[in-house]
SEFI-287251 format. One record per residue: residue number from 1; residue in one letter; x, y, z of N, C-alpha, C in turn. Coordinates in steps of 0.001 Angstrom, whole numbers, plus 500000, padded with zeros to 6 digits. Atoms other than C-alpha are relative to their C-alpha. Layout:
# SEFI-287251
   num   residu      n.u      n.v      n.w     ca.u     ca.v     ca.w      c.u      c.v      c.w
   NUM        A        X        Y        Z        X        Y        Z        X        Y        Z
...
***
This chain:
# SEFI-287251
   num   residu      n.u      n.v      n.w     ca.u     ca.v     ca.w      c.u      c.v      c.w
     1        T   500867   499095   501375   626491   110498   113336   500566   501309   499700
     2        K   499675   498710   499897   627636   113933   114439   501435   499718   499608
     3        L   499059   500163   500807   631028   112747   113694   500265   499639   498858
     4        Q   499609   500109   501600   630699   111051   110544   499084   501351   498857
     5        A   500080   498737   500946   628613   114448   109377   500706   501036   499219
     6        L   499072   499290   500138   631174   116615   110142   501225   499692   499418
     7        A   499122   500807   500451   633731   114186   108904   499818   500242   498207
     8        I   500269   499522   501163   632010   114594   105293   500130   501567   499751
     9        K   499559   498735   500095   632067   118224   105735   501226   500111   499753
    10        A   498708   500040   499944   635725   118536   106473   500617   499563   498425
    11        Q   499632   500741   500838   636252   116138   103580   499989   500857   498599
    12        A   501058   498969   500941   634024   118490   101287   501287   501022   500111
    13        L   499382   498781   499945   635959   121650   102184   501692   499482   499546
    14        I   498450   499935   500622   639686   120677   101245   500019   498787   499156
    15        A   500553   500259   501432   638342   118656   098043   499799   501308   499064
    16        S   499589   498697   501051   637729   122322   097114   500890   501028   500054
    17        V   498765   498761   500285   640598   124376   097890   500726   499991   499683
    18        P   498337   500043   500944   643189   124443   095157   501246   500076   500745
    19        D   499036   500224   499925   645408   124188   097247   500565   498935   500916
    20        L   499584   501444   499779   648074   121770   098870   500169   500133   501425
    21        I   500220   499846   497858   647722   121139   102929   500716   499125   500466
    22        I   499335   500980   499465   649829   119750   104843   499705   499467   501020
    23        L   500128   500183   498874   649451   118132   108418   501273   499654   500485
    24        I   498516   500102   499681   652974   118313   110169   500126   499665   501041
    25        N   500155   500418   498546   653683   116643   113301   501474   500747   501094
    26        P   499145   500048   498926   656422   117843   116204   500961   499950   499192
    27        D   498736   500591   500056   659160   115933   114649   499937   500688   498207
    28        L   499900   499613   501438   658410   117411   110956   499276   499088   498944
    29        S   500143   500926   500607   657705   114327   109724   497926   499875   499359
    30        I   501351   499525   500076   654371   114633   107503   498712   499041   500255
    31        S   501406   500717   498955   650753   113385   109255   499829   499410   498704
    32        D   501080   500980   501659   649073   113152   105701   499813   501675   499566
    33        Y   500268   499135   501105   648377   115480   102826   498969   500195   499642
    34        A   501313   499919   500774   645870   116868   100502   500506   500865   498325
    35        P   498719   499228   501483   647309   117548   096781   499176   501069   499428
    36        P   499847   499512   500434   646456   120138   095144   498576   499933   498796
    37        A   500717   500273   501008   643280   120165   092919   500434   499205   498550
    38        K   499132   500180   501309   645095   120247   089088   501986   500160   500713
    39        A   498859   500355   499555   649082   119145   089486   501192   501203   499784
    40        W   499096   499054   500426   652077   121623   089620   501109   499262   499302
    41        E   498991   500529   500859   654689   121381   087371   501562   500273   501006
    42        E   498660   499321   498895   657278   123318   090491   500191   498750   501229
    43        I   499318   501560   499165   656820   119935   092893   498802   499527   500025
    44        S   500694   501365   500066   654833   117094   092835   499560   499093   501415
    45        P   499865   501209   498779   653169   115486   096547   499481   498600   499116
    46        D   500776   501737   500586   652005   111800   096057   500258   499316   501445
    47        K   500676   500992   498972   651535   109148   098619   501485   499525   500954
    48        T   499036   500158   499686   655529   108958   099028   500413   501000   501108
    49        W   499831   499123   499003   655576   111963   101308   499507   499859   501463
    50        R   500281   499822   498599   653465   110899   104143   501161   498804   500796
    51        N   499298   500369   499320   655263   109836   107204   502164   500259   499699
    52        K   498418   499959   500114   658959   111343   105586   500083   501497   500491
    53        L   499286   498231   499008   660447   114475   107250   499855   501196   498840
    54        I   500266   499357   500863   659054   117485   104843   501642   501031   499854
    55        T   498247   499340   500332   662889   119140   105279   500537   498737   498607
    56        E   499477   500594   500937   663206   115948   102823   499350   500237   498485
    57        V   500721   500443   501257   660655   116197   100218   499960   500989   499711
    58        W   500098   498332   500243   660514   120193   100479   500897   500978   500665
    59        P   498933   499017   498359   664138   121557   101768   499047   501169   500292
    60        A   499933   498281   499608   662983   125317   101289   498745   499854   501256
    61        L   500767   499891   499155   659209   124281   102786   500733   499583   501363
    62        G   499686   500133   498541   660833   122287   105832   500903   501430   500663
    63        N   499497   499310   499631   663208   124930   106351   499543   501299   500938
    64        L   501166   498945   499742   660282   127559   106980   499210   499557   500758
    65        I   500267   500288   498216   658908   125209   109049   500092   500114   501312
    66        E   498890   500396   499091   661498   124360   110838   499917   500915   501418
    67        E   500041   498463   498960   662029   127973   111986   498860   500406   500541
    68        S   501060   499278   499398   658494   129179   112608   499212   498988   500690
    69        L   500511   500446   498792   657382   126515   115072   500344   500069   500690
    70        P   499754   499214   498407   658488   127848   118174   498668   500615   499954
    71        R   500946   499063   499809   655755   130656   116993   499035   499245   499640
    72        V   501255   500455   500382   653233   128728   115592   499266   499008   501573
    73        L   500081   501094   499286   653398   125593   118411   499459   500726   501553
    74        E   499533   499493   498468   654283   127667   121697   499592   501669   499970
    75        G   500872   498505   500400   652731   131277   120556   498730   500121   499652
    76        G   500835   499708   500527   650445   130256   118915   499284   500615   498895
    77        E   499410   498795   501029   651156   132648   116428   499742   499619   498346
    78        N   500993   500292   501040   649230   132274   112864   501870   500346   498978
    79        V   498873   499375   500967   652872   132523   110170   499431   500332   498638
    80        C   500235   500461   501252   652465   133513   106683   501140   500365   499309
    81        A   498805   499551   500651   655795   133492   104530   499876   499682   498525
    82        E   499544   500061   501616   657160   133433   100946   500729   498981   499294
    83        I   498852   500678   500657   658921   130835   099220   500435   500215   498171
    84        R   500018   499722   500830   660609   132112   096028   501636   499600   499629
    85        G   498603   500354   500601   663025   131036   093399   500092   501492   499698
    86        E   499737   498325   500726   665499   133566   092144   500710   499665   498754
    87        N   499446   500472   501125   666881   134152   089051   499541   499464   498599
    88        E   500799   500887   501561   665515   131817   085570   498889   499744   501179
    89        E   501782   500497   499606   662464   130357   088147   499620   500967   501170
    90        L   500784   498941   499241   660509   132534   089064   499115   498890   500695
    91        F   500706   500720   499281   658268   129849   091053   499942   501081   501774
    92        S   499587   499481   498980   656667   131716   094081   498456   499257   500702
    93        F   501351   501136   499158   654607   129605   096701   499531   500697   501560
    94        E   500724   499141   498579   652168   131780   099386   499805   498789   501314
    95        V   500201   500522   498741   652622   129827   103022   499400   500140   501135
    96        N   500451   499112   499197   650330   130201   105588   500119   498160   501316
    97        L   500080   500659   498948   650745   128226   109170   499790   499741   501354
    98        A   501434   499408   498555   648402   127528   111797   500431   498834   500625
    99        A   500491   500956   498989   648285   125176   114932   498859   499509   499527
   100        C   501121   500462   500400   645832   122821   114571   499691   498688   501198
   101        G   499753   501159   498943   646421   120464   117904   500550   499039   499918
   102        N   499067   500937   499919   647859   117379   119112   501582   500337   499760
   103        N   498534   499903   500381   651148   119404   118431   500453   500345   498805
   104        Q   499773   499649   502060   650645   119764   114810   500077   500900   499498
   105        T   500180   498176   500568   650674   122858   112326   499753   498874   498482
   106        L   500818   500017   501630   648680   122653   109172   500922   500759   499077
   107        A   498948   499427   500690   650722   123938   106392   498767   500353   498453
   108        V   500167   499776   500992   648777   125688   103526   500274   500845   498885
   109        V   499043   499426   501171   650696   126172   100175   498715   501124   498763
   110        R   500491   499526   501325   649553   128338   097201   500630   500568   499210
   111        N   499484   500292   501283   650879   127950   094021   499323   501575   498896
   112        H   500153   499022   500900   651473   131589   092538   500515   500369   498679
   113        S   499380   500189   500669   653958   130721   090565   499969   500508   498182
   114        D   500525   498992   501111   652192   131649   087243   499279   500982   499200
   115        L   499887   499116   499486   651669   134620   088663   500940   500687   499574
   116        R   498836   499099   499523   654643   135880   089434   501218   499669   498295
   117        R   499268   499628   501419   656209   134496   085550   499293   500695   499056
   118        L   500699   498877   500901   653813   136566   083923   500243   501093   500143
   119        T   499716   497836   499317   654575   139868   085898   501695   500118   499828
   120        E   498902   499447   500023   658126   139471   086179   500889   499123   498650
   121        G   499553   500800   500779   658867   136993   083510   499764   500494   498608
   122        T   500200   499258   501628   660076   138197   079450   499475   498714   499220
   123        D   500183   500696   500848   658873   134924   078371   498832   500537   498219
   124        W   501406   499962   501030   655699   136252   076385   500212   501500   499902
   125        L   499655   498914   501163   657628   139414   075578   500549   499523   498267
   126        D   499549   500410   501008   659820   137209   073462   499500   498982   498806
   127        D   501335   500545   500710   656819   135001   072127   499162   501505   498731
   128        V   500312   498948   500621   655488   138696   070895   500825   500184   498450
   129        F   499130   499311   501549   658589   139832   068787   500288   499031   499129
   130        T   499951   500711   501374   659162   136178   067004   498581   499834   499219
   131        K   501438   500645   499902   655564   135426   066722   499328   501047   498923
   132        H   501421   499152   500546   653931   138821   065580   500783   500212   498428
   133        C   499323   499328   501069   654377   139950   061814   500181   501742   499970
   134        D   499919   498900   499351   653724   143589   062997   501430   500262   500518
   135        A   498261   499611   499526   657148   145596   063559   499237   500952   501294
   136        I   500649   499847   498218   657390   146423   067674   500882   500695   499940
   137        L   498969   499270   498993   659759   148471   068923   499714   500884   501750
   138        I   499460   499567   498402   660312   149180   072699   500421   500810   500192
   139        C   498941   499125   499493   661145   152637   074138   500174   500646   501147
   140        D   500138   499081   499057   662060   154195   077055   499570   501270   499945
   141        A   500817   498940   499194   660916   157231   078791   500792   501660   498643
   142        T   499258   498874   500409   663545   159613   076558   499857   499467   498391
   143        G   499927   500733   500939   662617   157158   073400   500997   499424   499488
   144        R   498789   500343   500742   665606   155571   072608   499211   498452   500193
   145        I   499857   501140   499443   665013   151885   071879   500248   498739   500351
   146        Q   499876   500946   498984   664996   149086   074296   499896   498889   499203
   147        H   500162   500904   500968   663763   146301   072076   499154   500195   498815
   148        S   501572   499369   501411   661884   145497   068543   500461   498769   499769
   149        N   500194   501617   500472   661271   142327   066904   500677   500264   498512
   150        D   499519   500355   501956   662662   141109   063036   499147   500532   499375
   151        S   500947   499005   500669   659956   143076   061731   500331   501129   499946
   152        A   499766   499255   500001   661021   146163   062443   501448   500143   499961
   153        A   498661   499834   500413   664266   145380   061985   500446   499637   498241
   154        T   500539   499971   501446   663141   144549   058220   499707   501018   499369
   155        L   500349   498940   500612   661330   147183   057897   501046   501536   499618
   156        I   499541   498654   500182   663638   150184   058724   501580   499448   499430
   157        G   498872   500739   500891   666779   147838   056800   500954   499975   500492
   158        V   498351   500398   499156   668948   147166   059683   499289   498682   501021
   159        S   500319   501141   498689   669651   144387   062684   499154   500593   501353
   160        R   500901   499148   499291   667713   144811   065376   501500   500136   501320
   161        E   498967   500102   498667   670960   144716   067119   500592   501852   500136
   162        E   499120   498759   500938   672247   147966   065002   498439   500844   500858
   163        L   501316   499371   499992   668358   149399   066229   500423   500148   501763
   164        A   499886   499836   498250   669233   149058   070820   500658   500980   499626
   165        G   498934   499224   499672   670056   152154   071974   499395   501814   499099
   166        K   501009   498663   501102   668240   154431   068875   499376   500347   500377
   167        R   501620   498536   499789   665952   157312   069098   499633   499538   499213
***
């Protein structure tokens, strides 16, 4: 009965966490996983992940775990790292790795991709330019125009390209 109560509490805890949780065997195969509360567009864990190598289903995470395994399993360290996309791929995942008994590693993955796209992406700026009817000019500290929208170009009577770099 105590074991059942503990299992119910553990399941409730897993269900309340919005992260991806993966239990990994020493051979890097996935013993079990708990998917995130809502689907992620960047990666979609499913039942086919069980018993597969993490290096096959998510190579970037697999490489991170492979490199960290001695520190986690032998050194007893908790490892916190980030997996980030390059160039236009503005995804970002925070990964925490910890030993959890039976020579297994627990990986907790948090998706920070939306926040990264918001802070580093320019899509929001493009939307403002294309959808806003007011004239918008973005200037640097010296007053040179860096970006403008079509409404600003129309108001001034030149093209957006001609506005770039002008004071």
